[in-house]
N, C-alpha and C positions, 0 to 999 in steps of 0.2 A: 337599149331601152325602146319602145316603142315609138312609132310616128304617127301624127295626124294620115289618116285615109281620105285623103280629099277627093279622090278619084270616087270614093266608095268601095274599091274592089280589095280583099282581103288575100286572095289567094289567087301565085301567080299559075297560070297553065300548066308547066312541067310539077307541081306541088300535088301531091294527092288528093284524093278525093275527099269530103270530111265524112265517108261511110262505107267501109269495104261489109260485102255482102258475101257470106262462105256457105259452101251447101246450098246452094239455091235450090237444088232439083228434092230436096229431102220432103217424104210424103208423108211423116209423123204429126201429129198434133202438136209439137211443141214448137214456139219459136224464143228463141234466146236474144237479148240486148246488152250489150257491153258498154254501157255511158264514157267512162271512163278509161278505155280501153289503152289508150296512148298518153304519151308526155310532149309529142311534136309539137312545137310553134311555127305558126306560120313566119317565113322570110319576113314579111314586112312588120311583125311586131319587134324584132329582135329576140332581145332574153330577156325581155316584161322589167329588165333591170335586177334582176334575181341572179344567183350563182348558180353554178353546175350541182352544186349537191343539190340546191335548191329544186332544181328541176328535173332530179330522179327521184325526189322524196314523195311520199304521200301527196301532199298538197298539191301535184302535179298530175296524178294519175292514182289508179289502184293496183298497186303492184301485184303481178300474178294472177288477175282476173281474168286476162285478155286468155293466157295460157289455161286457165282451167275451162273458161265457155268456150275454147276450142275442143276440148277433150269432151267436155259434157256434149256437145253439139255431134259429136261422132257418136259418143253413147247413144246419145236419144233420138237418131237422124233428124235433127233439127237444124232448119235457117238461122245463122249466126249473124247479126247484125253489130259491129263494132265502129264504134267512133273514134276517128284517127287524129284527134287534136286535143292536146290537153284541155281539162278542166279549168285551168289557169283563162285561158282566150274565153270561154264562156260554158259555163257548166250545162251539159244537153239534157242534165236531171233536176232541173231546177227551173219552174216558171218562169219566163223571162222579166216579169215584174217582181221576183223574189230578190231581197238585197243581196244575196252572194249571187246572183246569177253570173256576175262578173266581178271577182272579189277582190277589194282593195286590200284585205286582209284576211288571210286563210293560215289556220296550224299556228297562229302568233307570228307568221309571216307577213309583212308589209309587201303589197307589189305596187313597186312605182309606175309600172307602165298600165296598174288600171286606176290609178287615182287623175280623177278629176276627166275623165272621158266624155269627151262630145257625146249628145246624143247619135250624132250621124257615125261615128265609130260606133258605139254600140249597135247601132242597128245594122252597119257592115258586118261586122260578126255574126250576128244572128241571123243574117241572109247568105251567107257564106258557110258555116256550120252548122246549127240550130235546125234551123227548117231545112236545109235539103237530109240531114240525119234521119229526122222525124218524117220526113215526107215519103223517106224510102220505106220506113217501116208501116207507115199508113197504107199507103200504095198496096205492099204485100199483104197487110193484114185485109183490104178492100177485096183482093182478090179472092183470097180463101174465102170470105163470106160470101161474095158471088158464086164461088163453088160449093157451098155448103158444107166447107169443110171446117171441123172443130179447130179451135185455137188456145192452148195453154204459155200464158208468157211466164220467161224466166227471164229476170234480170240479174247479171251478176258484177257483183262488186267484192270489194276488199277492205279490210282496217287495220289499223294500225295497233301494236301488243301495247303502245303507252302513247297517253296523249294526255299533253301538259303534266309531265310526271307522274299520272296517276296509272297504273297497270291496268291492263283490259284481262280480265278472266277468261273470258268466253272463246270457244275456240272460233264458236261460229254464231250467227245471227241469223233470224227467218223473219222478214217484215212483211207487213199485211196492212192495207189502211181498211176501208169499209167492209171488204169481203175476205173472209177469212178460210173459206172452203178447204184450199190448199194449203195453207198457212199452217194453219193450226194441227192437222193430221201429221204433216210434216215434222214440224217441233216434235211432236212425240216418238217419231220414229227416230230423229238424230237423237235425241235424249236416251234412247234406248242402245245406242252404240256406245261401246265399252270407253269409258273415259272422259266423253266430251261432255262439255257443259255448253248449254246452244241457249241463246238468248231468245225471248218472245217481244219482239219489238226491242233488240238490246244489240248492240251497244246504240243504235240508232232507231228511232221510230217513225215511221213512215206518216206522212201529213201532205195533205194539197200544196203545202207554201214549201217541203223540202223535199219532195219526188215531182218528178212530171212523166215518168215512162210507165209505170203500173199503173196512173190513175189514168191518164191520156189514150191509151193504147189496150188496157188491158179492162179496168174497172167502168169508163164509159161505154164500152162493148158488150159489158157483161159476161167477159172471159174469164176465168178462172187464172190465176195468176202468183208467184212469189219473188220476193226480192231478196236475194241471198246475199250474207255478208262472210266472208272467211277470212281468219287473222291472216295478216299477209306474211308473219313470219312461217307458219305451217305449208304457204304456196308458193314461196319464193323462188325452189328450185325442182327440177322436174319430178323426182319421185312425190314429193307433197301433190304436186298438180297434178299427177295420176293416180293417186289416193282419193283426194278430196272429189275427183271427177267421176270416180267410179262410184265413190259413197252418195254424191250425191244426185248420180244419175238413179242409183236402184231404189232411194227415198224417196225420190219424186216420183216416181211410174207407180212404187207402192201406197205412196199416198193419195196421187191422182182415183186410182183404184181401189179405195180405201171406200 
């Protein structure tokens, strides 16, 4: 279970930073973010009242997404930002005012350590994890703008094969909000791949309530972007991760140049 953070501090000095930045020296136009890369919990929060099975399941992180993001960053020579704490602590792809930014229930599972959270404790999570993660991305994009370097943002996620007992037929989904200039051609290219069923804003639809990264770091800056969802059973192991990273890299570049 979690305990109140009376000091306002969440992460101990020896715990990992909220963001890992990889391939800092990349020179391509691509920047990749992985908002749900880890299922790590700060020690101060204990296990949030959840079981070990819960903490390795989709409710805690996007299974396979970080591995694909790393491979994709290598393929595209892109800088990669990985969020290093579980979305159960605070969801870095939600606006802070969203009802599920700190979920009391998710995927049908109650999260006792998030119930009745004091405003000061919610603020401590935002200060320790949400703000530093996005500040690092914001700072990097500001530098790119100052150097007149173009940016294409790719947000990497994954989704469960089954949700609430209903099988999801899509192999992948391409999400976008108001700006579809990269998303639409990418959907067509992925749908041209043999045997793939690709969702257009499916199995999730992007919105300014359910998504933060693509809106904050791309749409508001006028940068082209895409949010990618790949079904977790396809990228749970290394062969599938390599296959999807290579496919996504090839199709993203083709879509951007179309």
